[in-house]
C-alpha positions, -999 to +999 in steps of 0.1 A: +165-107-517+150-140-505+142-169-529+105-175-534+096-211-527+062-224-539+046-256-524+025-276-549+006-302-529-026-321-523-046-309-493-047-344-478-009-340-474-012-309-454+003-323-422+034-334-441+036-300-458+034-283-424+062-305-410+084-297-440+077-260-435+089-262-399+122-277-411+125-249-436+117-222-411+154-216-403+159-206-439+131-182-436+145-167-404+178-162-421+161-144-450+172-171-475+137-181-486+102-168-486+079-199-486+043-198-499+013-222-502-024-217-509-032-216-472-016-181-473-044-167-495-064-141-476-101-144-474-119-127-503-090-131-528-093-150-561-075-182-552-068-194-587-054-160-598-033-158-566-019-193-571-011-186-607+008-154-598+028-171-571+036-201-593+048-178-621+071-158-598+086-185-576+122-194-582+119-228-565+088-250-569+085-280-545+063-308-559+050-327-528+045-361-545+019-386-532-010-406-547-033-377-538-010-353-557-010-376-588-048-380-586-055-342-583-064-326-616-054-292-604-020-304-590-011-326-620-027-309-650-022-272-640+005-267-613+028-295-625+025-286-661+033-249-655+062-258-631+078-280-657+074-253-684+092-228-662+119-254-653+126-262-689+128-225-697+154-220-670+131-197-650+126-218-619+140-249-603+115-277-597+123-302-569+101-333-564+097-341-527+084-377-523+060-378-494+044-412-497+050-443-519+035-439-554+046-448-589+061-416-603+084-432-629+080-421-665+063-388-654+073-354-666+093-349-635+109-383-632+142-371-646+146-344-619+166-349-588+141-358-561+143-354-523+148-370-498+179-389-507+174-416-534+138-405-537+129-426-507+094-415-495+093-396-462+069-420-446+093-449-451+121-433-431+124-448-396+132-412-384+111-387-404+130-358-388+161-371-406+142-372-439+130-336-435+165-325-425+178-342-457+152-323-477+161-290-461+198-295-468+190-303-504+169-272-508+197-251-493+222-266-518+198-258-546+196-222-535+233-219-536+234-233-571+206-209-581+227-180-568+255-190-591+231-191-621+214-158-613+240-135-630+233-151-664+196-144-660+203-108-649+226-103-679+200-116-704+173-094-690+196-064-689+205-069-726+169-072-735+159-041-715+185-020-734+163-025-765+131-012-750+119+022-760+138+055-764+143+050-801+143+086-810+169+095-784+191+066-794+189+073-831+199+110-825+228+100-803+241+074-827+240+099-856+258+125-836+287+103-825+291+087-859+296+121-875+316+138-848+339+127-820+328+156-798+292+162-787+269+174-758+234+161-751+205+173-729+185+144-715+152+157-700+118+147-689+095+143-659+105+124-627+108+086-631+110+088-669+144+070-669+169+098-676+197+080-658+188+047-673+188+062-708+222+079-702+238+046-692+221+028-721+234+052-747+270+048-734+268+010-730+252+004-764+272+029-786+306+033-768+321-002-767+352+011-749+333+031-723+348+012-694+382+026-703+369+062-705+377+090-681+343+097-664+336+130-645+303+131-627+290+163-611+258+163-590+246+199-594+219+195-567+248+201-542+254+235-557+218+246-561+220+272-533+248+291-550+238+323-567+266+321-594+287+295-611+318+300-590+309+268-570+304+249-603+339+258-615+354+249-581+335+215-581+343+207-617+379+218-613+383+194-583+368+166-604+394+173-630+421+170-604+431+207-605+441+226-574+430+261-565+401+280-550+395+304-580+397+281-609+386+296-643+368+278-671+398+279-694+420+262-668+394+235-663+389+231-701+427+227-704+427+199-679+399+180-697+417+186-730+448+169-717+428+139-706+412+138-741+446+135-757+449+099-744+414+086-736+377+091-742+362+116-718+326+116-706+313+145-686+280+140-668+261+169-650+233+154-630+204+175-618+211+203-643+175+215-635+188+228-602+209+255-619+195+288-630+191+290-668+218+318-669+243+294-652+237+267-677+242+292-705+275+304-689+287+268-685+281+262-722+296+295-734+326+297-711+335+261-708+320+238-734+323+260-765+360+269-759+368+232-751+352+219-782+369+245-804+403+236-790+396+199-796+386+205-831+416+227-838+440+200-826+462+187-854+449+157-873+458+124-856+467+141-823+439+122-807+412+098-820+393+099-786+358+110-780+347+139-758+310+137-747+290+158-722+256+150-708+233+175-691+206+155-672+173+172-662+152+150-640+121+172-636+114+186-671+126+221-664+146+224-696+114+228-715+112+263-701+147+273-712+155+295-741+190+282-748+207+275-781+202+238-781+200+218-814+170+195-818+177+182-853+210+173-869+217+188-903+247+200-923+250+232-903+253+214-869+285+220-850+295+202-817+297+235-799+259+235-797+245+209-773+218+185-787+184+186-770+172+150-773+134+145-775+116+148-742+112+114-726+077+099-730+058+070-716+063+035-731+034+029-755+014-002-759+029-007-793+065-003-780+059-029-753+042-053-776+070-051-802+097-055-776+081-086-761+077-100-797+113-092-806+129-104-774+108-135-767+138-159-770+157-141-743+128-133-719+112-155-693+081-172-706+062-154-677+065-123-699+060-138-733+029-159-727-003-140-733+015-109-745-017-088-748-026-094-712+010-089-701+013-055-718-020-044-702-007-055-668+026-036-673+008-004-684-016-006-655+011-011-629+033+017-644+006+044-645+003+043-683+038+034-692+060+057-671+094+042-680+110+035-646+078+021-632+075-002-662+111-013-660+106-021-623+075-041-630+093-061-657+121-069-633+097-080-606+079-103-630+113-118-638+120-124-601+146-096-599+147-066-576+148-034-598+166-013-571+192-040-565+199-043-602+202-006-607+233-006-584+250-029-609+236-016-641+240+022-637+276+032-637+271+069-647 
């Protein structure tokens, strides 16, 4: 993903800005940067709103300093002020580029490293191409430093996103694993409601040793054309490292049990909606119930490990099933019966508002300034709070690519 570069400049310096853009064009061709200035605004667009959006999303902001820049109320009082705010918040890097001689000492940006070398104005260089080359190299080095700092930003945002929404599901999961070491959960909802995100969030938040767990992932969409569960047993048996073409549920359960004796085991069945209801019932009755009974009958102290199973429905089909799921935990609940977590819903205005308030110290100021407007913007762009669309919008407003981050964040 290229780094967004914003030019803040006075229009009388447009020729020097164009020359600098030429020297940065190689970085654009290489996909390293995506440069923007106000001349890129299309006819009919609200220029002030467009500038504000670009200024708030840019990762590098170039201040093209001259007497005209210093005299411009818009450049100095609006763009410069916002740029320094984002720099101090660690959201963007601000680089002063000295175009022409002017007194810029004791300004809000005088402590920043300026370009070209030693802050010597471009117009005072005998060879201006050398000055622009020096600036381009300096920007390239800044991008390299920015790349080193990016993981910290990603981690902070990820930690904050883990606290957004899904409180009912998280509370039910926590109660279950606190009372029993064995449990199964159905995660279900409509497409793009964050089923896989929630699955990973529950494991990351409440199973601190999850990286050492034995994880078995089965994509049931591959087996959807099968008319019985024979293919499921074959697939699951292979994942459990068992050999044979006619593996039985007891044999597979025995393999999982032996794993459980020495480590936590997490079984994940993605796309459970692709199975007929009868096959899901058979999987529970012939595999899960005997496995959980055997684990519970193990002698005390034989294993302190957890055994968890997740059934993930990505289209909301589970609402039509008449299977013996448990929706509330009480004294009669036994781990043999999978828990049907609440159906996933949209993020509400209240949830987003509370989250921004609670996490404001760890979130970019882009998100925490004007919270009412920001919540309205997120809801509008996510079709009323559809979770994955809202998460994507939040990432984009923080300068991150949601799809790139998913590859790092979603292990299960």
